[in-house]
N, C-alpha and C positions, 0 to 999 in steps of 0.2 A: 495375432499372438495372444494366447489366453493369459489370465492373471497367474502369476507365479506365487503361490502361497508359501512356498518352501524357502523363500529368501531369508537372509539374516535380518533381524530387527535392528538395523543399523541405528535408527533414530531414537531408540529407546533410552539412550544415555543423555539426550538433549535436555538442557536445563531451560532453554528458551523454546517457545513454540514456533519452530521454524516452518514457514510455509514454502512448500516445494512448487515447482513449475509444472503445470499439467502437460506441457509439450515434451517433457522428459519421458513420457510413457506412451509412445506412438502405438497405434494399432488397437488401443483399448477404448471402449466406450467411456463416457464420463463416469458412469457408476462403477465400471471396472477399474478406472483410474483411482477412484477413492479406495477401492479394495486393495489396490497395489500399494498406494501410499501407506495405508494402515499395515499392510503386510511387512513393509520395511520399517515399521515402528515410528513413523512420523505422524504428527497429529494435526496437520493443516496443509492446505494447498491454496494457491491463488491463481486466478485467471480473470483479468479485468473485464473480459468480454462475457463472463459466465452469466451475467444478467440476462442475456439473450438466448441461453441454451433452452431448447425445447423440453428437456428432461429435468427441469429445475426441481420439481417436487420429488422425483425419484432420487436425485442426488442428495437432496436434503434428508430424505429418509435413510439413505445409506450412511450419510455422515453421522446422523444421530445414533444409528445402530452401532457404528464403529468408533465413535468418539473423535471424529475428525472435524476440525473447524474450517470454515470457508473464509479466506482473506477478503480484501476489498474488491469492489466492482466499480467500474467507471460509471459516471452519472451525467455530467454536463460540462460545458465549456470546451474551448479549443486551445491548441498550443500556439498556433501562428495566426489564427483568425479571431473572430469575435468571442466575447465571453463576458463574465460578470464585471469586468472593469468598465463596461459600457452599460449604463442604466437601461438603454433600449433593449438589452439582452435579458433583462430580469424576468419578464413575463415568460419567455421561453425557458429560462433557468428554473423557475418555479414549476412549470409543467413537466420538465424532464426529471426534476428531483422527485416529484410526486409519483411519476410513472415508475421510476427506478425503485422507490421504496416498496412498491407492490411486488416487483420482480425480486428484490432482495429478500423480502419476507418469504417468498416461495422457495428461494434458494437456500436460505438459512444464514445469510451474512447480516451483520449489523453495521458494516462500514462502507460508506459511499465515497469514492474519490472524485474530486472536482478540480478542474483547472481554470485559471482566471482569464485566459485569453492573452493575446499579444499586447505589449505596451503600446499605448496610443500616443500620437504626437499632437492631438488636438485638445489635450487636457493634462494638467499637472499630475505627477505621480501621487501626490497626496490626495487629489480628487479621485484618482483611480482606486486608491486604497479605500477611500470612503465608500466608493461604489461597491467594492467587494464586501466590505462590512455590511452595507445595506442588503446585499444579496443574501448574506448569511443570516441576517435577522429575518428576512422574508421567509426563508425555508425552515428556520429553527423550530417553530411550533409543530410543524409536520414531522420533523425528525424526532423531537422530544416525545410526541404522542406515540411514535412507532418504536421508541427505544433504540434509535439508531444514531450514528455519528457520521457527519460529513467531515472529510479531511481535505483541506486545500493542499495542493502539492507545489512546493518550490522546485524549480528545475534550474540546472546550470545553463548559462547562455554562452559560456566560453567554448564549449566543445559540441554540445548537442542541440540546443534549442534557442538559437539566437533570436532576439526580439521578444521573448516571453517576458511577462510582467513580473511575476513573483519569483525571486531568486534567493533571498537571504532568510535564515531562520529568525532573525530578530524582527524582520518585517512581517513574516508569517505569524509569529507569536503576538505581535502588536495587533494584527487584524483579529486574531482569536480573542484577545482580551477585550478589545473594543466591541466585539460582537456580543459578548456577555452571555453565551449559552453553553451549557455542558455538552450540547449536541454538535458543536462546531469547533473543530481543532485543526491541526495541520499534520501532514505526513512528512516524516523525516526520512529522506532517501539518502543513505550514507554515501553512495556513489556521487550523487549530485552535489551534496553539501561539502564533500571533500574537495571537489573541483572549485566550487563557488567561494568557500570560506575556510576550509580546513577546520582545525580545532574541534574535531568531531565529538569526542567524549565530553569536553567542557560544554559544548552547545547542547547536546542531547540531555545533559544533566541540568543545565540552567533553564531549559525550556520544557522540562519534563511534564509540567502541568498543562502545557498547551499542545503537546504531541499526542496524537490519537492512533498512529499507525506507523510502521516502519517498512521500508524497502532497503535492499542492500545488493551490492555488487562491488568487486574490487576495482581499483583505479591504478594505472590506466588500463584501458581495454574493455572494462565492464564485463569481466568474466568471474568465475568462482573465486572465493577467498584463496589466498596463497599464490595467486597469479600476479599480484600487484603489490602496492605499498602499504595496504591497510592491515592492521593487526586485529583480526576479527575475534580472536579469543578475548581480548581485552574489551573490544566494543560490545560484544554480546553480554559479557559480564556487567559492563557499565549500564547497558539497557535494563538488565534484570535488577540492578541495584537502584534504579530510579523507581521501582515498583511496578513497572509495566509488565503485564502478563498476557497481553494480546498476541496476535500473530506477527511474526517478524518475517516478512516475505522476500524470498529470492526474486530478483528481477535482473537477470543477466543472460547472456549467451554463453553456454558452457563450452569449455575446451575438452574436458575429459569425458569419459563415459558416464552414464547416469549413476552407476554404482560408485565409481570413483568420486564423483561430486558429492553424493550423499555421505560418503565416509568423511570427506573434508568438512562438510557442514556439521556432522555429528561431533567431530573432533573439536571444531571451533566452539560449538555450543555446549561442550562438556568441560568448560573452564574449571 
């Protein structure tokens, strides 16, 4: 299916820089996907696996031509296995972050997503948090030199990721503060944090200085806004009012057609 350049620029009204999902445009190459995103009037996309695309340089060139931003890419750590909570993982963590920096530069993104690994039963939570801080300090000089930001991602353990270490915004913000580098922050995923702690707007406002990226999906179900309980017009407005101007990335399985979902996102981001 070729790029449809005649579509309505649905996303042109967005006040937030909404990152759409690459999988919503099947049948297109990565470069063509960027063209289709731009044709719809959106200014960003996200695919956590894009660091491994073979056409990274071509994607970056097209993004620069059309004014499209690239969201975060994954870098290191695991959800249910080992990760930076364990100091024995730190050498691997450093190697993976350094390798991802190179790929991210080729792709054109400045945001690397990292996960902490599963909670361990052979050390206290405080020691595990200290280990995550130490991992952040280890990679911070390389990130700073590259002008990039690593974001730790808290995840909910109630529904999706039982056993994962980092769950609450307060704990993530504390790790960021203790790391003491502008290149290390945390990712606020509205879907996960609604399940884990609620109080979404208060938390994203209170921890605005420690947040470096956003993901979103409605709850329950993790589908597009308007399918669940979250008021995304108010949430997107609150994100903007914190001063954040980066990509706010969709991360959900859509129920409606691509065009239907794009219209919903544009409506919510045109508060």
